[in-house]
ZADO-1210 file (C-alpha; in nm, 4 decimals, padded with zeros to 6 digits):
<atoms>
<atom x="00.2336" y="00.4071" z="-00.2581" code="LYS" pos="1"/>
<atom x="00.3021" y="00.5945" z="-00.5825" code="MET" pos="2"/>
<atom x="00.0312" y="00.5861" z="-00.8455" code="SER" pos="3"/>
<atom x="00.1120" y="00.4677" z="-01.2032" code="ARG" pos="4"/>
<atom x="00.0583" y="00.8197" z="-01.3285" code="TRP" pos="5"/>
<atom x="00.3069" y="00.9705" z="-01.0828" code="LEU" pos="6"/>
<atom x="00.5566" y="00.6961" z="-01.1666" code="MET" pos="7"/>
<atom x="00.5208" y="00.7700" z="-01.5398" code="PHE" pos="8"/>
<atom x="00.5628" y="01.1369" z="-01.4749" code="ALA" pos="9"/>
<atom x="00.8785" y="01.0716" z="-01.2767" code="ALA" pos="10"/>
<atom x="01.0086" y="00.8522" z="-01.5597" code="VAL" pos="11"/>
<atom x="00.9489" y="01.1210" z="-01.8197" code="CYS" pos="12"/>
<atom x="01.1260" y="01.3824" z="-01.6103" code="ARG" pos="13"/>
<atom x="01.4228" y="01.1491" z="-01.5490" code="VAL" pos="14"/>
<atom x="01.4295" y="01.0551" z="-01.9152" code="GLY" pos="15"/>
<atom x="01.4235" y="01.4223" z="-02.0292" code="ARG" pos="16"/>
<atom x="01.6955" y="01.5106" z="-01.7792" code="SER" pos="17"/>
<atom x="01.8996" y="01.2219" z="-01.9052" code="PHE" pos="18"/>
<atom x="01.8553" y="01.3246" z="-02.2647" code="GLN" pos="19"/>
<atom x="01.9540" y="01.6807" z="-02.1929" code="GLN" pos="20"/>
<atom x="02.2676" y="01.5771" z="-01.9965" code="SER" pos="21"/>
<atom x="02.3741" y="01.2841" z="-02.2115" code="ALA" pos="22"/>
<atom x="02.6980" y="01.3526" z="-02.3962" code="GLY" pos="23"/>
<atom x="02.7913" y="01.2083" z="-02.7296" code="ARG" pos="24"/>
<atom x="02.9960" y="00.9262" z="-02.5710" code="GLN" pos="25"/>
<atom x="02.7121" y="00.8073" z="-02.3521" code="SER" pos="26"/>
<atom x="02.4750" y="00.8037" z="-02.6463" code="LYS" pos="27"/>
<atom x="02.7167" y="00.5916" z="-02.8429" code="VAL" pos="28"/>
<atom x="02.7398" y="00.3580" z="-02.5406" code="ARG" pos="29"/>
<atom x="02.3555" y="00.3345" z="-02.5219" code="LEU" pos="30"/>
<atom x="02.3131" y="00.2625" z="-02.8925" code="LEU" pos="31"/>
<atom x="02.5724" y="-00.0183" z="-02.8571" code="ALA" pos="32"/>
<atom x="02.3471" y="-00.1884" z="-02.5982" code="THR" pos="33"/>
<atom x="02.0310" y="-00.1312" z="-02.7999" code="LEU" pos="34"/>
<atom x="01.8797" y="-00.4715" z="-02.8813" code="PRO" pos="35"/>
<atom x="01.8972" y="-00.5476" z="-03.2547" code="ASP" pos="36"/>
<atom x="01.5213" y="-00.5284" z="-03.3031" code="HIS" pos="37"/>
<atom x="01.5052" y="-00.1855" z="-03.1464" code="LEU" pos="38"/>
<atom x="01.8113" y="-00.0688" z="-03.3468" code="LEU" pos="39"/>
<atom x="01.6378" y="-00.1760" z="-03.6663" code="ALA" pos="40"/>
<atom x="01.3123" y="-00.0022" z="-03.5686" code="ALA" pos="41"/>
<atom x="01.4910" y="00.3168" z="-03.4742" code="LYS" pos="42"/>
<atom x="01.6827" y="00.3239" z="-03.8028" code="GLU" pos="43"/>
<atom x="01.3663" y="00.2473" z="-04.0062" code="GLU" pos="44"/>
<atom x="01.1633" y="00.5138" z="-03.8361" code="VAL" pos="45"/>
<atom x="01.4458" y="00.7732" z="-03.8722" code="ALA" pos="46"/>
<atom x="01.4785" y="00.6926" z="-04.2484" code="SER" pos="47"/>
<atom x="01.1048" y="00.7140" z="-04.3069" code="GLY" pos="48"/>
<atom x="01.0834" y="00.3456" z="-04.4076" code="ALA" pos="49"/>
<atom x="00.8561" y="00.2747" z="-04.1044" code="ALA" pos="50"/>
<atom x="00.6187" y="00.4625" z="-03.8829" code="LEU" pos="51"/>
<atom x="00.6117" y="00.4642" z="-03.4981" code="LEU" pos="52"/>
<atom x="00.2609" y="00.4556" z="-03.3659" code="LEU" pos="53"/>
<atom x="00.1837" y="00.5400" z="-02.9983" code="ASP" pos="54"/>
<atom x="-00.1266" y="00.3481" z="-02.8896" code="VAL" pos="55"/>
<atom x="-00.1572" y="00.5070" z="-02.5450" code="ARG" pos="56"/>
<atom x="-00.4630" y="00.7037" z="-02.4503" code="GLU" pos="57"/>
<atom x="-00.4949" y="01.0733" z="-02.5164" code="PRO" pos="58"/>
<atom x="-00.4184" y="01.1794" z="-02.1512" code="HIS" pos="59"/>
<atom x="-00.0932" y="00.9757" z="-02.1705" code="GLU" pos="60"/>
<atom x="00.0019" y="01.1196" z="-02.5077" code="TRP" pos="61"/>
<atom x="-00.0639" y="01.4801" z="-02.3909" code="SER" pos="62"/>
<atom x="00.1741" y="01.4492" z="-02.1094" code="TYR" pos="63"/>
<atom x="00.4752" y="01.3352" z="-02.3207" code="ALA" pos="64"/>
<atom x="00.5326" y="01.1325" z="-02.6299" code="HIS" pos="65"/>
<atom x="00.8103" y="01.0473" z="-02.8709" code="PHE" pos="66"/>
<atom x="00.8778" y="01.3173" z="-03.1318" code="LYS" pos="67"/>
<atom x="00.8594" y="01.0712" z="-03.4206" code="SER" pos="68"/>
<atom x="00.5447" y="00.8994" z="-03.3034" code="ALA" pos="69"/>
<atom x="00.1950" y="00.9267" z="-03.4391" code="ILE" pos="70"/>
<atom x="-00.0891" y="00.9019" z="-03.1965" code="HIS" pos="71"/>
<atom x="-00.3421" y="00.6264" z="-03.2611" code="VAL" pos="72"/>
<atom x="-00.5083" y="00.5364" z="-02.9354" code="PRO" pos="73"/>
<atom x="-00.6077" y="00.1761" z="-02.8774" code="LEU" pos="74"/>
<atom x="-00.9497" y="00.2744" z="-02.7546" code="SER" pos="75"/>
<atom x="-01.0188" y="00.4469" z="-03.0960" code="ALA" pos="76"/>
<atom x="-00.8973" y="00.1397" z="-03.2860" code="LEU" pos="77"/>
<atom x="-01.1081" y="-00.0977" z="-03.0790" code="GLN" pos="78"/>
<atom x="-01.4261" y="00.1099" z="-03.0431" code="LEU" pos="79"/>
<atom x="-01.4565" y="00.2695" z="-03.3881" code="ARG" pos="80"/>
<atom x="-01.1975" y="00.1070" z="-03.5937" code="GLY" pos="81"/>
<atom x="-01.0515" y="00.4532" z="-03.6335" code="ALA" pos="82"/>
<atom x="-00.7106" y="00.4901" z="-03.7856" code="CYS" pos="83"/>
<atom x="-00.5820" y="00.8033" z="-03.9593" code="PRO" pos="84"/>
<atom x="-00.6168" y="00.7641" z="-04.3330" code="PRO" pos="85"/>
<atom x="-00.2519" y="00.8616" z="-04.3897" code="GLU" pos="86"/>
<atom x="-00.1489" y="00.5382" z="-04.2059" code="ILE" pos="87"/>
<atom x="-00.3932" y="00.3103" z="-04.3959" code="LEU" pos="88"/>
<atom x="-00.2737" y="00.4655" z="-04.7301" code="GLU" pos="89"/>
<atom x="00.0870" y="00.3698" z="-04.6557" code="GLN" pos="90"/>
<atom x="00.0665" y="-00.0087" z="-04.6742" code="GLN" pos="91"/>
<atom x="00.4205" y="-00.0399" z="-04.7943" code="ASP" pos="92"/>
<atom x="00.5614" y="00.0978" z="-04.4648" code="ARG" pos="93"/>
<atom x="00.6176" y="-00.1072" z="-04.1473" code="ARG" pos="94"/>
<atom x="00.4258" y="00.0051" z="-03.8394" code="LEU" pos="95"/>
<atom x="00.5973" y="-00.0178" z="-03.5096" code="TYR" pos="96"/>
<atom x="00.3653" y="00.0096" z="-03.2109" code="LEU" pos="97"/>
<atom x="00.4541" y="00.1236" z="-02.8636" code="HIS" pos="98"/>
<atom x="00.2587" y="00.1928" z="-02.5402" code="CYS" pos="99"/>
<atom x="00.3324" y="00.2497" z="-02.1698" code="ALA" pos="100"/>
<atom x="00.4211" y="-00.1044" z="-02.0806" code="ALA" pos="101"/>
<atom x="00.4275" y="-00.3148" z="-02.3946" code="GLY" pos="102"/>
<atom x="00.0812" y="-00.4729" z="-02.3347" code="VAL" pos="103"/>
<atom x="-00.1682" y="-00.2676" z="-02.5327" code="ARG" pos="104"/>
<atom x="00.0441" y="-00.3017" z="-02.8517" code="VAL" pos="105"/>
<atom x="-00.0851" y="-00.6583" z="-02.9068" code="HIS" pos="106"/>
<atom x="-00.4589" y="-00.5752" z="-02.9274" code="PRO" pos="107"/>
<atom x="-00.3686" y="-00.2692" z="-03.1279" code="ALA" pos="108"/>
<atom x="-00.1666" y="-00.4848" z="-03.3705" code="ALA" pos="109"/>
<atom x="-00.4737" y="-00.7123" z="-03.4119" code="ALA" pos="110"/>
<atom x="-00.6997" y="-00.4186" z="-03.4692" code="ALA" pos="111"/>
<atom x="-00.4599" y="-00.2701" z="-03.7359" code="LEU" pos="112"/>
<atom x="-00.4355" y="-00.6096" z="-03.9053" code="ASN" pos="113"/>
<atom x="-00.8179" y="-00.6278" z="-03.9288" code="SER" pos="114"/>
<atom x="-00.8030" y="-00.2826" z="-04.0964" code="LEU" pos="115"/>
<atom x="-00.5669" y="-00.4210" z="-04.3610" code="GLY" pos="116"/>
<atom x="-00.2298" y="-00.3282" z="-04.2216" code="CYS" pos="117"/>
<atom x="-00.0053" y="-00.6262" z="-04.2761" code="VAL" pos="118"/>
<atom x="00.3452" y="-00.5264" z="-04.1561" code="ASP" pos="119"/>
<atom x="00.2659" y="-00.4377" z="-03.7913" code="VAL" pos="120"/>
<atom x="00.5363" y="-00.4904" z="-03.5235" code="VAL" pos="121"/>
<atom x="00.4370" y="-00.4522" z="-03.1607" code="PRO" pos="122"/>
<atom x="00.7294" y="-00.3501" z="-02.9420" code="LEU" pos="123"/>
<atom x="00.7214" y="-00.5296" z="-02.6114" code="SER" pos="124"/>
<atom x="00.9251" y="-00.2521" z="-02.4481" code="GLU" pos="125"/>
<atom x="00.7207" y="00.0231" z="-02.2753" code="GLY" pos="126"/>
<atom x="00.7912" y="00.3938" z="-02.3107" code="ILE" pos="127"/>
<atom x="01.0187" y="00.3994" z="-01.9996" code="ALA" pos="128"/>
<atom x="01.2356" y="00.1210" z="-02.1302" code="GLU" pos="129"/>
<atom x="01.2566" y="00.2797" z="-02.4755" code="LEU" pos="130"/>
<atom x="01.3663" y="00.6033" z="-02.3075" code="LEU" pos="131"/>
<atom x="01.6333" y="00.4000" z="-02.1206" code="ASP" pos="132"/>
<atom x="01.7606" y="00.2884" z="-02.4614" code="TYR" pos="133"/>
<atom x="01.7464" y="00.6450" z="-02.5961" code="ASP" pos="134"/>
<atom x="01.5094" y="00.5293" z="-02.8692" code="PHE" pos="135"/>
<atom x="01.3787" y="00.8772" z="-02.9448" code="ASP" pos="136"/>
<atom x="01.3474" y="01.2204" z="-02.7960" code="GLU" pos="137"/>
<atom x="01.0357" y="01.3154" z="-02.6037" code="LEU" pos="138"/>
<atom x="00.8006" y="01.5861" z="-02.7073" code="ALA" pos="139"/>
<atom x="00.5935" y="01.7853" z="-02.4556" code="TYR" pos="140"/>
<atom x="00.2813" y="01.9946" z="-02.5060" code="PRO" pos="141"/>
<atom x="00.3669" y="02.3629" z="-02.5566" code="PRO" pos="142"/>
<atom x="00.3599" y="02.5608" z="-02.2342" code="GLY" pos="143"/>
<atom x="00.3923" y="02.2578" z="-02.0045" code="SER" pos="144"/>
<atom x="00.6477" y="02.2565" z="-01.7209" code="GLN" pos="145"/>
<atom x="00.8604" y="02.0067" z="-01.9140" code="GLN" pos="146"/>
<atom x="00.8585" y="02.2278" z="-02.2316" code="ASP" pos="147"/>
<atom x="01.0448" y="02.5017" z="-02.0544" code="THR" pos="148"/>
</atoms>
């Protein structure tokens, strides 16, 4: 039986291989099937009108994360109410939240609301599903096997 960690690692490798081998036509096809709410999120993040927050834990973030994402672990939000000041200072921007499976985004949204963030949108799609939709490129830690 494969552990969750190994399954996530396999998904990230497959996602990266897909991103590297995807041609222009397949990306257009993928974007055509992107649900409206994800297409809006992708466009807003790309334009700078919104931020993408990754609420996964540090060990998950260090393996792989979206290039456009900002890391704000759920545990930090819940235990210390810690949120980077640059996020709290940008109240005019929408915050899209994502995690591994679309579950932790809901308590993270509540924690951010309690810190004064009002336009918080939890994405129900986990990172693997977002990769399937070609939502963003993955970033890997420098020197990791995936970074080569």
